[in-house]
N, C-alpha and C positions, 0 to 999 in steps of 0.2 A: 422026316423032318429035313428042310434043307436051311442052312444058315438062320437057325431059330424060327423059320416058318414051318407050318403045320398043315397037313391034310386031313387032320381029325375034324369030326363034325362039330360045328357050333353049336353049344347047347345052351338055352335060357329058359328059366322056370319061373312060375308065379303061383301063388293061390288065390283064387276069386271067391268071395261069398255068395257064390249063385250055384244053380243046379249044373251037370254038365252040359245040359242041352241049351241052357242060357248062356253059358261060357261059350259054347259053339257058336251060337247066332251072334253074339257079340265080337267073337273073332272073325266070322266070315261076313256075314251081311251087314255088319257095321263097321267094317274095316275101314272105310274110308273116313269114319268119324274120329277115329283115334290113331291113324296112321300121322306121322310127322310130313307135313307139306315140304320142309326142308330136304326131304329124302326122296322127291320126284324130280322129273326133267324141269318142272317150272313152277316152282311154289306159289308164284303170285295167280297162276291160273287154275290151281290145283282144285277141283270140285268133289272127287270121290274116288272109290275103287269099285269096279264093276266085277263080280265073280259069277260066272257061268258054272253051277254045279257040274255040268257035263262037258265043260271046254275051257274058255281063256279066262285069265286073271289080267285085268287092266287097270292103269292109272287114267282116270277121266281129268281131263283138262278142257273144259268148256266142251266144244263139240268134238275135240279130238280125243283118241284113246289109244294109249301106248302099251300093247300087250307085253307082259312080262313073267307070263306063266299059264300052266294048263292044269287044271284041276285032274288028279288022277284018283283021289278017293274022298267021299263025301259022305259021312257017317254022324248025323247030328247027335248020336248017342256017344260018340266018343273019339272020334278021328277025322282029322282034315289031312289031306297031302296033295301036293303039287309039284310039276316041274317047274323049276326056278331059274330064271336068266336076267333078272333086273341088275345092271352093270357088267354083264358078260354075255357072251354070244349065245344066241338061242340054240346053235349047232352043240354047244356043249352044256346043256343044262345040269345044275345041281337038284337037289332034291329038298325040299321043306315038309316035315311031317310033324303035326302038332295033335298031342293027345290030351284028352281031356277025362281027367278019372276023378271020381268022387272020393273026398278025403274027409276027416273030422272037421274040417273048418270050412268046408266048400269045395270046391273043384281044382285040383292040382292040374295045371297047365304047363306041359312041357314041349317045347318047340326044338327042333333039332333040323339044323341045316346041315346038309351031308351031300356025298357024292363028288367031292371034289378030287381032281386026278392029276398025276403028276404034271406039272407045268403050271398047275393054277394056284400056286401057293401064295403070289402076291395078290391074286384076286381075292382069296379068302381072308388074306389079313385085313382086307378091308371091311370085313363084315363084323364091325364092332357095336353095332346099334340095336341088336336083338332083344337085350335086356333092356335098355331103355323104352325100346317100344313095346314090350310087355308090360313096363311100368305104365305107360300111356294107356295101354290096353285094359289093365286092373283099373284103374282110376275111372276109367268110361264104364265098366260093367258093375262096379261095386256101388 
């Protein structure tokens, strides 16, 4: 930890009242419906997020796509992961892992954004929106 800044993973969790598979679909295939347009390159032209289960993750702005990740695991029964470089260099990707676990009240969704390296403390400190994004996601799938 450097000057109060951490390299620890950013973790956010939420429980949604749907099955793990429905929660997975809501997170992946419907990401563009719950993602906050203010967290895109141009909120006024944001039209969605395109995820290729075997490739790129991209913000869609009209006819333009801004790639900000690459899928590394696609398991509709419980796990999604990707390399992540939205807001930092593609050459230094971090890792986003989302798990979907059946619980007593629905599906427990746990997001972990990790892979921070020494020198990336200031970049990591900017990732404060995951909990709010998961709230938007939960409202969408509920």
